[in-house]
C-alpha positions in Angstrom: 214.0 -49.9 -46.6 213.8 -53.7 -46.4 217.0 -53.8 -44.3 215.5 -51.3 -41.9 212.3 -53.4 -41.3 214.3 -56.5 -40.6 216.2 -54.7 -38.0 213.0 -53.4 -36.3 211.9 -57.1 -36.2 215.2 -58.1 -34.8 214.9 -55.3 -32.0 211.2 -56.4 -31.1 212.5 -60.1 -30.9 215.3 -59.0 -28.6 212.8 -57.0 -26.3 210.6 -60.0 -26.3 213.4 -62.2 -25.2 214.6 -59.8 -22.5 211.0 -59.7 -21.0 210.5 -63.4 -20.9 212.6 -63.8 -17.7 210.5 -61.1 -15.7 207.4 -62.7 -17.1 208.6 -65.8 -15.5 209.8 -64.1 -12.3 206.2 -62.6 -11.8 204.5 -65.7 -10.2 206.9 -66.1 -7.6 206.7 -62.3 -6.4 203.5 -62.8 -4.2 204.5 -66.0 -2.8 207.9 -64.7 -1.6 206.1 -61.8 -0.2 204.0 -63.8 1.9 206.8 -65.9 3.1 208.8 -62.9 4.1 205.8 -61.5 6.0 205.1 -64.5 7.8 208.7 -65.0 8.6 208.8 -61.5 10.0 205.7 -61.9 12.0 207.1 -65.3 13.3 210.3 -63.7 14.7 208.5 -60.7 16.3 206.1 -63.0 18.0 207.4 -66.4 18.5 211.1 -65.2 18.4 212.0 -68.3 16.4 211.6 -70.1 13.0 213.4 -73.2 13.8 210.2 -75.1 14.8 209.5 -77.9 12.2 205.8 -76.5 12.4 207.0 -73.3 10.5 207.3 -75.6 7.3 203.5 -75.5 7.2 203.4 -71.7 7.5 205.8 -71.5 4.4 203.8 -73.8 2.4 200.6 -72.2 2.9 202.2 -68.8 2.4 203.4 -69.9 -1.0 200.0 -71.5 -1.8 198.2 -68.1 -1.0 200.8 -66.2 -3.1 200.3 -68.6 -6.1 196.5 -68.4 -5.9 196.7 -64.7 -6.0 199.4 -64.7 -8.7 197.4 -67.1 -10.8 194.3 -64.7 -10.6 196.3 -61.6 -11.5 197.9 -63.3 -14.2 194.4 -63.1 -16.0 195.0 -59.4 -16.1 196.5 -57.0 -18.5 200.1 -55.8 -17.7 199.0 -52.5 -16.2 196.2 -53.8 -14.2 198.4 -56.6 -13.1 201.0 -54.1 -11.5 198.1 -51.9 -9.8 196.5 -55.0 -8.4 199.7 -56.6 -7.2 200.7 -53.2 -5.4 197.2 -53.0 -4.0 197.4 -56.5 -2.6 200.6 -56.0 -1.0 199.5 -52.7 0.6 196.2 -54.3 2.0 197.9 -57.5 3.3 200.7 -55.4 4.8 198.3 -53.3 6.8 196.7 -56.5 8.0 200.0 -57.9 9.0 200.8 -54.7 11.0 197.4 -54.8 12.8 197.6 -58.4 13.8 201.3 -58.1 15.1 200.4 -54.8 16.8 197.4 -56.4 18.4 199.4 -59.2 19.9 202.2 -56.8 21.1 199.5 -54.6 22.8 197.0 -57.3 24.2 199.5 -60.2 24.6 197.0 -62.4 22.8 196.1 -63.2 19.2 193.4 -61.4 17.4 190.2 -63.3 16.7 188.1 -62.2 13.7 185.1 -63.4 15.4 185.4 -60.3 17.8 185.2 -57.9 14.8 181.5 -57.5 15.7 182.9 -55.1 18.4 185.0 -53.3 16.0 182.7 -50.1 16.1 182.7 -50.0 19.8 186.5 -50.6 20.0 187.2 -47.6 17.8 184.7 -45.4 19.4 186.0 -45.9 23.0 189.5 -47.3 22.8 190.8 -45.6 19.6 193.3 -44.0 21.6 194.9 -47.1 22.9 194.8 -48.8 19.5 196.7 -45.7 18.0 199.1 -46.0 20.7 199.6 -49.6 19.8 200.5 -48.7 16.2 202.6 -45.6 17.5 204.7 -47.9 19.8 205.2 -50.3 16.9 205.9 -47.8 14.3 209.3 -48.9 13.5 208.4 -52.5 12.7 205.3 -51.5 10.8 207.2 -49.5 8.4 209.6 -52.3 8.0 206.7 -54.4 7.0 206.3 -52.1 3.9 209.7 -52.7 2.6 208.9 -55.6 0.4 206.1 -53.5 -1.4 208.3 -50.6 -1.7 211.0 -52.9 -3.4 208.6 -54.2 -5.8 207.5 -50.5 -6.8 211.2 -49.3 -7.0 212.3 -52.1 -9.4 209.2 -52.4 -11.3 210.6 -51.0 -14.7 208.3 -49.8 -17.6 207.3 -52.7 -19.6 208.7 -55.3 -17.0 205.9 -57.6 -17.8 205.3 -56.9 -21.5 206.3 -59.9 -23.5 205.0 -61.8 -26.3 201.3 -61.9 -26.3 201.3 -65.8 -26.0 203.4 -65.7 -23.0 202.2 -62.6 -21.1 199.4 -64.4 -19.3 199.7 -68.2 -20.3 203.1 -68.8 -18.7 202.8 -66.9 -15.4 199.3 -68.6 -15.1 200.9 -72.2 -15.7 203.7 -71.5 -13.2 201.2 -70.0 -10.5 198.8 -72.9 -10.8 201.6 -75.6 -10.9 203.3 -73.9 -7.8 199.9 -74.1 -6.0 199.5 -77.8 -6.8 203.1 -78.5 -5.4 202.4 -76.6 -2.2 199.1 -78.5 -1.5 200.8 -81.8 -2.1 203.5 -80.8 0.2 200.9 -79.9 2.9 199.2 -83.3 2.6 202.4 -85.1 2.7 203.5 -83.2 5.7 200.0 -84.0 7.6 200.4 -87.5 6.7 203.8 -88.3 7.6 203.7 -86.0 10.6 201.2 -86.6 13.4 198.5 -87.6 11.2 194.8 -86.4 11.4 193.9 -87.2 14.9 193.3 -84.9 17.9 195.8 -82.2 18.5 197.6 -82.9 15.2 198.5 -80.3 12.8 195.5 -81.1 10.8 193.4 -81.0 13.8 194.3 -77.5 14.6 193.8 -76.3 11.2 190.2 -77.6 11.0 189.3 -77.0 14.5 190.7 -73.5 14.9 188.1 -72.6 17.5 189.9 -75.0 20.1 193.2 -72.9 20.2 193.7 -70.3 18.0 197.1 -69.7 19.0 198.2 -73.1 17.9 196.8 -72.3 14.4 198.7 -68.9 14.4 201.8 -70.9 15.4 201.4 -73.7 12.6 199.9 -71.8 9.7 200.7 -68.1 10.2 198.7 -64.9 10.2 197.0 -64.8 6.8 196.0 -68.6 6.6 194.6 -68.5 10.2 192.5 -65.3 9.4 191.4 -67.0 6.1 190.2 -70.1 7.9 188.6 -68.3 10.7 186.8 -66.0 8.4 185.5 -68.9 6.1 184.1 -70.6 9.3 182.4 -67.4 10.3 180.5 -67.6 7.0 180.0 -71.2 6.5 180.0 -72.4 9.9 182.5 -74.3 12.0 183.1 -78.0 11.4 181.4 -80.4 13.9 183.9 -82.3 16.1 183.6 -85.9 16.8 183.6 -85.9 20.6 182.9 -89.5 20.9 186.3 -90.4 19.1 188.0 -87.8 21.3 186.8 -89.6 24.5 187.7 -92.8 22.9 191.3 -91.6 22.7 191.3 -90.2 26.3 190.3 -92.8 28.5 188.2 -90.7 30.8 188.3 -93.1 33.7 192.0 -92.8 33.9 192.4 -89.1 33.2 193.2 -86.8 36.1 190.1 -84.5 35.6 191.2 -82.0 38.2 187.9 -82.4 39.9 189.1 -85.7 41.7 189.6 -85.5 45.3 193.5 -85.7 46.0 193.1 -86.2 49.8 190.8 -87.4 52.4 189.1 -84.8 54.8 189.0 -85.8 58.4 185.2 -85.3 58.3 182.9 -86.5 55.6 181.0 -83.3 54.7 179.5 -85.0 51.5 179.9 -83.6 48.0 178.4 -80.8 45.9 176.3 -82.7 43.5 172.9 -83.1 42.5 170.9 -86.0 41.3 171.1 -86.1 37.6 169.6 -89.0 35.5 172.4 -89.2 33.1 171.0 -92.5 31.5 167.7 -90.7 30.9 169.3 -87.9 29.1 171.5 -90.3 27.0 168.3 -91.9 26.0 166.5 -88.9 25.0 169.3 -87.6 22.7 170.7 -89.5 19.7 173.1 -86.8 18.9 176.7 -88.4 19.3 178.3 -85.2 20.5 175.6 -84.5 23.0 175.9 -88.1 24.3 179.7 -87.7 24.6 179.1 -84.4 26.5 177.0 -86.3 29.0 179.4 -89.2 29.3 182.1 -86.6 30.0 180.2 -84.8 32.8 179.2 -88.2 34.4 182.8 -89.3 34.3 183.9 -86.4 36.6 184.3 -86.5 40.5 182.1 -84.0 42.4 184.3 -81.7 44.7 183.6 -82.2 48.5 182.0 -79.9 50.7 184.1 -78.7 53.6 184.0 -76.9 56.9 183.5 -73.4 55.0 180.4 -74.7 53.2 177.5 -72.4 54.1 179.8 -69.9 55.9 178.1 -67.0 54.2 174.5 -68.3 53.9 171.9 -65.8 53.5 174.4 -62.8 53.6 174.3 -60.2 50.8 177.0 -60.3 48.2 178.7 -57.3 46.3 181.0 -58.5 43.5 183.3 -56.2 41.6 185.2 -57.1 38.4 188.0 -54.5 38.6 189.2 -53.1 35.4 192.9 -54.0 34.8 193.5 -54.6 38.5 196.7 -56.0 39.9 198.2 -56.5 43.4 200.4 -53.3 43.2 197.3 -51.3 43.9 196.9 -53.0 47.3 199.1 -50.8 49.9 198.5 -50.4 53.8 199.2 -46.5 53.2 197.7 -45.7 50.0 194.6 -48.1 49.8 194.0 -49.2 53.5 190.7 -50.6 52.8 191.8 -52.7 50.0 194.7 -53.9 52.1 192.3 -54.7 55.1 190.1 -56.7 52.8 193.0 -58.6 51.1 194.7 -59.6 54.4 191.8 -60.1 57.0 189.5 -62.0 54.7 190.2 -65.0 52.4 193.8 -65.0 51.3 194.7 -66.7 48.1 198.4 -66.9 47.8 198.4 -68.6 44.3 195.7 -66.8 42.4 196.3 -66.0 38.8 194.2 -64.2 36.1 195.0 -65.7 32.6 194.9 -63.6 29.6 191.8 -64.9 27.7 191.2 -64.1 24.1 188.7 -61.4 24.4 190.4 -59.3 27.1 187.7 -57.8 29.5 184.7 -59.6 27.9 186.2 -63.0 28.6 187.6 -62.0 31.9 184.1 -60.9 33.1 182.6 -63.9 31.8 184.9 -66.1 33.7 184.5 -64.3 37.0 180.6 -64.5 36.7 180.1 -67.9 35.3 182.9 -70.2 36.4 183.7 -70.9 32.8 186.0 -69.6 30.2 186.3 -68.8 26.5 189.4 -68.9 24.6 187.9 -67.7 21.5 186.2 -64.2 22.4 182.6 -63.3 22.1 181.9 -64.7 25.5 179.3 -62.2 26.7 177.4 -61.7 23.5 177.1 -65.6 23.1 175.3 -65.8 26.6 171.9 -64.5 25.1 171.6 -67.8 23.3 172.7 -70.2 26.0 171.6 -71.2 29.4 174.0 -69.8 31.9 172.9 -71.9 34.9 175.5 -71.1 37.3 176.3 -67.6 36.6 176.1 -65.5 39.8 173.1 -63.5 38.7 171.0 -66.6 37.8 172.0 -68.5 41.1 171.1 -65.7 43.4 167.9 -65.0 41.5 166.7 -68.5 41.9 167.7 -68.2 45.7 165.2 -65.2 46.2 167.8 -62.4 46.2 167.3 -58.8 44.8 169.7 -58.9 42.0 171.2 -55.9 40.3 174.2 -55.2 37.9 176.1 -51.8 37.2 178.6 -50.7 34.7 179.7 -47.0 34.4 179.9 -47.2 30.5 177.6 -48.0 27.7 175.6 -51.2 27.9 176.2 -51.9 24.1 180.1 -52.5 24.5 180.8 -56.3 24.7 177.0 -56.6 24.3 176.2 -56.3 28.0 172.7 -55.2 27.0 171.7 -58.7 26.1 174.5 -60.4 28.4 173.4 -59.0 31.7 169.8 -60.1 31.5 170.8 -63.5 30.4 173.2 -63.8 33.3 170.2 -63.1 35.6 170.7 -59.3 36.1 167.4 -58.3 34.7 167.8 -55.0 36.8 170.9 -53.5 35.2 172.1 -50.0 34.8 174.8 -48.4 32.7 175.4 -44.9 31.5 173.0 -45.5 28.6 170.2 -47.3 30.4 169.4 -45.2 33.6 172.7 -44.6 35.4 173.0 -40.9 36.0 176.6 -39.7 36.6 177.9 -36.1 36.5 180.2 -34.7 33.8 179.3 -37.4 31.3 182.0 -36.5 28.6 185.1 -37.4 30.7 187.0 -40.5 30.3 186.9 -42.9 32.1 183.9 -42.5 34.5 184.3 -42.5 38.4 183.8 -45.8 40.1 182.8 -43.9 43.3 180.2 -41.9 41.6 178.9 -45.2 40.1 178.4 -46.4 43.7 176.9 -43.3 44.9 174.3 -43.4 42.0 173.2 -47.0 42.5 173.5 -48.1 46.2 170.0 -46.8 47.0 168.6 -49.4 44.5 169.3 -52.3 46.9 170.4 -51.2 50.4 167.0 -51.0 51.9 165.7 -54.4 50.2 163.7 -56.5 52.5 165.4 -59.6 50.8 169.0 -60.3 50.6 170.8 -58.6 47.7 173.4 -59.3 45.2 175.0 -56.3 43.6 177.4 -56.8 40.7 179.8 -53.7 39.5 181.9 -53.8 36.5 184.3 -50.9 37.1 186.3 -48.7 34.6 188.3 -46.1 36.3 191.4 -48.3 36.2 191.0 -48.3 32.3 194.0 -47.3 30.1 195.4 -45.0 28.9 197.4 -44.2 32.1 198.4 -40.4 31.6 197.1 -37.2 33.1 195.6 -36.3 29.7 194.3 -39.8 28.8 192.6 -40.7 32.1 190.6 -38.4 34.1 191.0 -40.5 37.2 194.7 -40.3 37.0 194.6 -36.6 37.0 192.1 -36.4 39.8 194.4 -38.6 42.2 197.8 -38.0 41.1 198.7 -35.6 43.8 197.4 -38.1 46.4 200.2 -40.6 45.6 202.6 -41.2 48.5 206.2 -40.1 48.3 207.4 -43.7 48.0 206.1 -43.9 44.5 208.1 -40.8 43.3 210.7 -42.8 41.5 208.1 -44.7 39.5 207.6 -44.2 35.8 204.9 -41.6 35.1 202.7 -44.3 33.5 202.8 -46.4 36.6 202.0 -43.5 38.8 199.1 -42.7 36.7 198.0 -46.3 36.9 198.0 -46.3 40.5 196.1 -42.9 40.6 193.5 -44.2 38.4 192.9 -47.3 40.5 192.5 -45.2 43.8 188.9 -45.0 42.6 188.4 -48.4 43.8 189.5 -47.5 47.2 187.1 -44.5 47.3 184.1 -46.6 46.0 184.8 -49.3 48.7 185.0 -46.6 51.3 181.7 -45.2 50.3 179.9 -48.7 50.3 181.1 -49.6 53.6 180.2 -46.4 55.1 176.5 -46.6 53.8 176.3 -50.5 54.6 177.4 -49.7 58.2 174.9 -46.9 58.5 172.3 -49.1 57.4 173.3 -51.9 59.8 174.1 -54.4 57.0 178.0 -54.4 56.8 178.3 -57.6 59.0 175.7 -59.2 56.7 177.5 -58.4 53.5 180.4 -60.2 51.7 182.7 -58.4 49.3 184.2 -60.3 46.3 186.6 -58.7 44.0 188.9 -59.9 41.0 190.4 -58.4 37.9 189.3 -59.1 34.5 192.8 -59.1 33.3 196.3 -57.8 34.1 197.3 -54.2 32.9 198.6 -55.3 29.7 199.0 -51.8 28.4 201.7 -51.0 31.0 205.4 -50.9 29.5 207.9 -53.2 30.9 209.5 -50.5 33.1 206.2 -49.6 34.5 205.5 -53.3 35.3 208.8 -53.8 37.0 208.3 -50.5 39.2 204.8 -51.8 40.2 205.5 -55.6 40.7 209.2 -56.1 41.0 212.1 -57.3 39.0 210.8 -60.8 38.8 207.5 -59.8 37.3 208.5 -61.5 33.8 209.7 -64.7 35.5 207.4 -67.6 34.7 203.9 -66.7 35.0 204.3 -63.9 37.6 202.7 -61.2 35.3 199.4 -63.1 35.6 199.6 -63.4 39.6 196.9 -61.2 41.1 194.4 -61.1 44.0 191.1 -62.5 44.5 189.7 -60.4 47.4 186.8 -62.1 49.5 186.1 -60.4 52.8 183.2 -60.0 55.2 183.3 -57.8 58.4 181.9 -60.8 60.1 184.9 -62.7 59.8 187.0 -63.0 62.9 190.3 -64.2 61.5 191.7 -64.6 58.0 191.6 -68.0 56.1 194.8 -68.6 53.9 194.8 -70.9 51.0 198.1 -71.9 48.9 196.2 -73.8 46.5 196.8 -72.8 42.7 193.8 -71.2 41.3 192.3 -69.0 38.6 189.3 -66.8 37.7 186.9 -69.8 36.8 187.2 -71.0 40.3 185.6 -68.0 41.9 181.9 -69.1 41.1 182.2 -72.4 42.6 183.9 -71.1 45.6 181.2 -68.6 46.4 178.5 -71.1 45.8 179.9 -73.5 48.6 180.4 -70.5 50.9 176.9 -69.4 50.5 175.6 -72.9 51.0 174.0 -73.1 47.7 173.1 -76.6 46.4 174.9 -77.0 43.0 176.5 -79.7 41.0 180.3 -79.2 40.9 180.7 -81.5 37.8 178.9 -79.1 35.6 181.0 -75.9 36.6 184.2 -75.7 34.7 186.1 -74.1 37.8 186.4 -76.0 41.2 185.8 -74.7 44.5 189.2 -73.5 45.9 188.4 -74.5 49.6 187.7 -78.1 48.6 190.4 -80.7 48.6 190.3 -81.1 44.9 193.3 -80.8 42.5 194.5 -77.1 42.4 195.7 -75.6 38.9 196.3 -72.5 37.2 196.6 -72.7 33.5 197.6 -70.2 30.9 196.9 -70.2 26.9 199.9 -68.9 25.6 201.5 -68.7 22.1 202.7 -72.2 22.2 199.7 -73.9 23.7 198.5 -74.4 27.4 200.9 -74.2 30.2 199.9 -74.8 33.9 201.2 -74.7 37.5 200.1 -77.2 40.2 201.6 -78.0 43.5 203.7 -80.7 41.8 205.4 -78.2 39.4 205.1 -76.0 36.3 204.6 -77.3 32.7 205.9 -75.2 29.9 203.9 -75.7 26.6 206.9 -74.3 24.8 209.2 -77.3 24.6 206.9 -79.5 26.5 209.1 -79.2 29.6 208.0 -80.0 33.2 209.8 -78.3 36.3 209.0 -80.0 39.6 208.4 -77.8 42.4 210.5 -78.1 45.6 207.5 -79.8 47.5 206.8 -82.3 44.5 206.0 -85.9 45.6 206.3 -87.2 42.1 208.7 -89.8 41.3 210.9 -89.7 38.1 208.9 -92.6 36.5 205.6 -90.8 37.2 206.2 -87.4 35.7 205.4 -88.4 32.0 202.0 -89.8 33.0 201.2 -87.0 35.2 201.8 -84.3 32.5 199.9 -86.4 30.1 196.9 -86.7 32.3 196.8 -83.0 33.1 197.2 -82.1 29.4 194.6 -84.4 28.3 192.2 -83.1 31.1 192.7 -79.7 30.1 191.9 -80.5 26.5 188.7 -82.0 27.5 187.8 -79.2 30.0 188.6 -76.6 27.1 186.4 -78.4 24.8 183.3 -78.9 26.8 183.7 -75.4 28.4 183.2 -74.1 24.8 180.2 -76.3 24.6 178.5 -74.8 27.7 178.8 -71.5 26.1 178.5 -72.1 22.3 176.5 -75.2 22.1 174.1 -74.5 24.9 175.0 -77.7 26.7 173.4 -76.6 30.2 170.0 -76.9 28.4 170.3 -80.7 28.5 170.6 -80.5 32.4 168.0 -77.8 33.1 165.5 -80.1 34.8 168.1 -81.2 37.4 170.1 -78.2 37.8 167.3 -75.2 38.2 164.7 -77.1 40.2 
């Protein structure tokens, strides 16, 4: 009897010994899991892990895993297993969503846009589902670590001596966390420090360029920091220190005149008592903002100033439009407008965070938001130079229209804030036939709204946000594709089905313009009306073969995917006006203000008048930071390489200073562009700008 009892004790001791190793391994399971997931995400998005910045991603991933392991170690064995599997499942879904979002939209997801989640699911659920379906293979691969954990989890895997079951894993987890934190601070300190554009800077001020935070810190850390700042508020930047680092008197601000005109037309600037504003505001960041705008050079007026003064303006933001839609046979009106009006040969539509919302905001305000929520924030900030507000102050009859719901992207509050107090959408008075179809007809929108303004005694400005060109591009997924598919010319027969459906959907824009021109001509107002049209973003939903069919084999060379058309035309023009200057969406508003002869201060608009002799630039926020193109060449943020253009006048010893100046100027432009939207900076200049 005694001998048997002793054998049992021996067996228990052996079992406890066997279980001690798994008990020690457990604290490392979640840290290793996060490193594996971040590595997979890094390879799928950035296509490399050799960048030294990836060390920070590894350290933060390990830290996240050790925190969760430490908390789980407080649980009993069974609960610990269940919670671990649950955490893996939740985080794997998050990783799959974030990666799919980037693959679908070409930009990183911002949790600040989650307020639109209900609308997105309701209206674009099919697109989201398509994104996951197209990425099903890597989504399944992401679940492999969780599956392996379940497969290799043996009964009693974490059962050990009661003293060790929780204490040892807990000690290991918190010790691992301490080592990771120490490593992070060492990396920050011996690296590029804590100043502007340092690793620490992009961790703390994630709102300045979320792509930089994703690249340095990974998916989960970026998400955590952003959510924390949504709850507790964003840290205030010290703009005064930033201006101290960038000598604004030497920085190429991209507004400075780069050539002299034969005739002195004057400048687009207003009298602003900057000293008075400084004396009335003690806030250091406000003072830095005032100093920044005071330092900028206004753009010059030119021979096109006032060319359209007093004319009507119809402005269209075209959903997912690109140059392929313009064709002399298929869309003759679009072709006529794009070749007989102003012709901008180097116009680009960057992919802002926020997709349509940010693109529409850029078109209407001459400003941009890298961080999403652009339209929803307009309600709480003065949008002094939005087209609606400008033409309202000029005494125009101002209207806005969108053939979808007003609540999507908060247009119900944004449009009035942008000066469109008279607006109609499908849920606020716009009556369209067959309301259940997707998407709605752009031509029918024009038919339902033109009588609101065509007989106005005052000049009118009508703004349209179209939707017929929205994805999905299939005979089932897009009613407009179905309507016009048989009208496609034979020359498109070899295109992919998706590309043909895209062109068919966008034929609605042609029909809309045909109707508007016909009615304006009948009313005798065509000669007195200006048409301006620009895309919100390129059609990122199109697959690679479809993009190549539409735009050619070089569509993915450099930044050709973003090359587009800004169509600006009036029947009163006797000959086209051609510009080769590099420009983007934010340059539309100041260009129109100058053409309509409206007094404005060009220093307070983020974009610049394309027809002025100022520096022209197209810039793009990508996965590796901000890249750009000027007449001197192209700067690639990935690798920091500058490629001179064939017409560059830069000498070898001038390149580094030129690139640094442009990069610094873009950083300042980005920072204060956010301030105009998010910090209501226009309010400090209202007395001078809105007289």
